[in-house]
N, C-alpha and C positions, 0 to 999 in steps of 0.2 A: 702826536707824531708816532708812527709805528716803529717797532724795535728793529735793530739790525737783523735779528733772527728772522723776523717776518720778511724784511726786504730781501735778505739773502735767499730765503726759500722761494720768493717770487722770481728771482733771477735765474732759477735752474733751467727752465725750458730753453731759453736762448743760449745758455752755456752748453747744454747738451748738443744742440744743433751744430755749434762750432766744434765741439769735441769730436763728433762723428766724422767730420771732414778732416780735421787736423791729424787724427790718430790713425787714419785708415792705412797709410803706407807702412808704418812700423808694425801694426798688427798683422798685416798681410805677410811681412817678412818673418815675424815670429811664428805665426800659424803654419806657414809653409815649411819651416824647419821642423816643427812639432809633428806635422803629418808625415814627414819622411820617416820618422821613427817615433811613433806615438808612445809617450811615457805610460807605464802601467800603474804609476803611483804619483800622487801630487801632495804637497804639503803647503799649508798657508801659515804665514807669520803676521800677526797683527794684535792690536789691543783696542779696547773701547769700541766706538762706533765702527772703526775699521775692521775689528774682529767680527762684527755682525755682517759686514760686507763679505768677509772671508767665508762665513757660513753660507752666504748666498752663492759664492764661488763653488763651494763644495756641492751644493745641490745642482748647479749648472754642469759642472764637470762630470758628476756621477750619472745624472739622468740623461744628459745629451751625448756624453762621450764614453761612459762606462769606466772612467778613470777614478779609482778609489782615492779619496782625498781626506786628509787628516789635518787637524789644527796642531801647530807646533806648541810645545811648552818651552819657551826660550831658556828657562833656568837649567834645562837638561844640558845645554851647551855653556851658558854663561856662568853658572854656579858649579854644576857638577862636572863640567869639562869633558863631556862625552863626545866622541866622534861618531856621528850618525852615518849610516850607510845610505847615501843619497845619490850615488852615481847614476846618471841618465834619468833621474827623477825630475819632475817639474816642481820648483819651489817658488811660490808667489808671496811676496811681502807687500802689505798694504799699509799705508800711513799717510795722514794728511800733512804732517809736518816733515816726516822723513828724518827725524833727529834723534829718536830714542835709541840709546846705546845698545840695549839688549837686542832690538830688532836688527840693527846694523851688524852686530857680532854674529847673530844667528845666520843672517843671509850670507855674510862673508865666509863663514865656515861651510855653509851649504855649497857655495861656489867652489871652494877649495876641494870639496868632496866629489866634485864632478857633476853637480846638479845643473840643470838649465834654470837660471835664476832670473826672475822678473819682478820689478818693483812698480806697483801702481802708487804713484806719489804725486802730490799737487805740484811740486816744483822738482824738475829733474836735477837741478844743481843743489843736492842735499847729500848728506852722508849715506843715506839709504840708496839714493839713486846711483851714487858712485860705486856702491858695493854690488850692484846688479849688472848682469850682462845685457839685459833689455830693460828699458825704462818706458813706462806708459804714463805720460803726464795726464793728470786728472783735469787740468785746465779750469779749475774752479775760481782762480784768482784769489785775492786776499779775503779771508773769512774773519770778520771782526768778532762776531758773536762767539762766545766760548762754546755754546752748544752747536755742534756741527749739523748742518743741514745740506747745503749745496755740495760740500765735499763728499758726503755720504752718497747722495743721489748720483753724483758724477762718477763715483767709484762703481756703483751698480751698473750704470749705463756702459761704462768702459768694459766691465766684465761681460755683459751681454754681447757687446760688439765683438769681443775677443772670442767667445764661445761660438757665436753665430758664424764667424769666419772659419774657426777651427772645424766646425761641423759641415761647412758649406751649406748653410740653411738659408735659402733665398727668402722664405716666408718671414723668418725672424728678422733678417736684415731689412726687409721691407717695412715690417712693423716698427723697427727702430726709427726709421725716418718719420713715422707718424707719432712717435713718443713725445716730442716737444709740444705738439698741439694738444695731445691728451693730458700732459702735465699742466699746461696752461688752464685747461678746463677744470682740472682737479683743484687748482688754487682758488677757484670760484665757488666751490661747494660749501653749502651752509651747514656747518657742524655745530650750530649754536645749542642744539639739544644736548650735545656732549658737554658743552660748557656748563649748562645747568646742572647736569648730573655730577660733574667732578668739582664744582665750585666748593663743596663742603666735604668731599670724600678724602680719606687719607690712605686708602689702600685699594688696589685693583689687580686683576690678572689681564694679560693680553694673550690671546690664544689664536694660533694659526697652525697650518701644516705646510709641508713642502716649501715652495718658493716664498710663501708668506711668512714662514717661521722666522727667518732672519729680520724681517720687517717688524715682527712682534718683539723681537729682542731689542731692536733699536727704539721702538715706541716705549717699552718699559724703561729703558735708560732715560729717555727724555722726560717721562713722568717724574722720575727721581730728581734729575738735575735741574729742571726748569720749574717744576710745580711743587716740589717737595711732597710728592705722593709716592708711597711705597708701592712699587709695581713689580710683578714677576711675569716673565714670558714663559708660556708653556706650549708645547706641541699638543694639538688636540688629542693625540694618542696617549699623552701622559696625564692629562687633567683628571681623568677618572681614577687615578691611583691616589697617592697621598694628598695632593692638593684639594681633592674633592671634599675632604673633611672641613675645609674652610668655607665652602659655599653655604651661604645663608640668605635669608630674605633680604632683598634689595642690595646684595653685594654686587658691585659693578664689574661686569665682564665685557671687555672690548674684544670683539672677534673679527679677524680679517679672513676673508674667504675669496679664493680665486676659482674660476670656472675650469677646473681640470679634474683629474682622477680623484682628488681629495674632496671634491664638492659634497658628495652624498654623506660621507662620514661627518663632515663638519656641520652640515645642516642638521643632521640627527643630533649631534652633540649640542648645538645651539638651542634646538627645540627642547631638549631635556633640561638644560639649565634654566631656560625660560619657564618651563612648567614647574620647576622646583622653587621658583620665586626669586631667582637672581635677576638683577637688572641687566639684561643683555643688550649691548649696543653692537650692531653688526654693520660692517663696511665691506661691500663687495661691488665691483664694477657692474653696471646695469646690464642685465640680460632680460629682454622682454619675455622670454619663454618661462622664466621662473619668478614666482611671487614670493618674496621673502618675508612678508608681514607676519606670517604665522610662526616664524622662527625666532623672533626677538621682540623686545620692548620698543626698541628704537632702531630704525633703519637709517643709517647715515648716508646721505646722497653721494653718489659717485658717477663719473662719466661712464659711457658705454664700454663694454668689453673690447680690449685691443688684442691681447695675447696673454696666455697664462703666465709667461715669464716676465712680461712687461707690466702687467696689471698691478703687482705689488708696489711698483714704483709710484703709480698713481695714488695708491692708498697712503703711503708714507708722505707723499707730497701734501695731500689734503690734511693729514694728521699734523704735519709741521705747522701749517697755518693755524689750526685749532690750538695747538700747544703754545704757540707764541702769544695767543690771546688768553689762554687759560692762566698762564703765569701772571699776567697783568691783573686778571680778575681776582686772583688770590693774593694780590698785593706784592708781587715779586717782580724782579727785573730779569726777563728771559736772557738778556745778554751777559749778565754777571751772576751766574749761580754761586751759591756759597761754597767757599773752600776749594774752588777749582781754578785752574789756569788753562790757557789755550794749548800750550805745549807741555805734555807730560813725559818726563824722562825716567825710564826704569832701567835697572841693571840686573 
């Protein structure tokens, strides 16, 4: 019998199709208001997998809208009792549970300061939802597995929908309608070679750039919590600094690449790591114009390219399926990671 983590990951494509339809009206209302007076600054509030989604929001808002976006440190408000200057800024809180007191307090203070506050949360009827002016439901339904999968992907899809409408980007909106089919294809990718590599490994790096970097952050977290493998996520631009000292023969490097302006630098990096003797596993949506075999030890199969912003969602979808299997191969329960609970409350 497959794990809840595996089954929940499989449910994502259908849930995203429903989400796109159900959230359209509230996102149109929100983006219409924002376009009337575009904020020059945005702040995200989140922790864990949701904070990785917040990093994705940063890349979207900065590359597509030119809005400088920073991650909040909730303790600035909750512990140090600072009043931040957030009038007319966009503040986005992201949470699967919507219950963590520090996130609620931070968003509440932002709203009092005059920010436009938005909560991306699985259930609108939560403390975080109540604190926000606008609530964007993730519509993931109940998530039984402690390791988030569908709630993370549904956060990403909701953020893409939000920014596509904010930018008035018809191509991205069209690609979003094709995303559920692409994600279904991603669930069927055979990553058994990754299982073979990681069965006995205890450490790895996950490397990406741009829109793929938040996906690498999420993958590194899942290595830790479901397979007990120490993993760190690095931007391809940072790997050649201090972390480079740890690269040795057969050290596993999982690299996520999308076909955009970051492609050339990432392929160069992958080839260099491969030539140094590292065991490079490369996942990139298929593009018939590019032969990836010279850049890595193992090319992990992926569906065809959809859109640079949507493609990382396909990668993490395929990764989730592999990770649910890897935990079992290593004698672990992917639904019940050690020392963790589904709802984490911080102050």
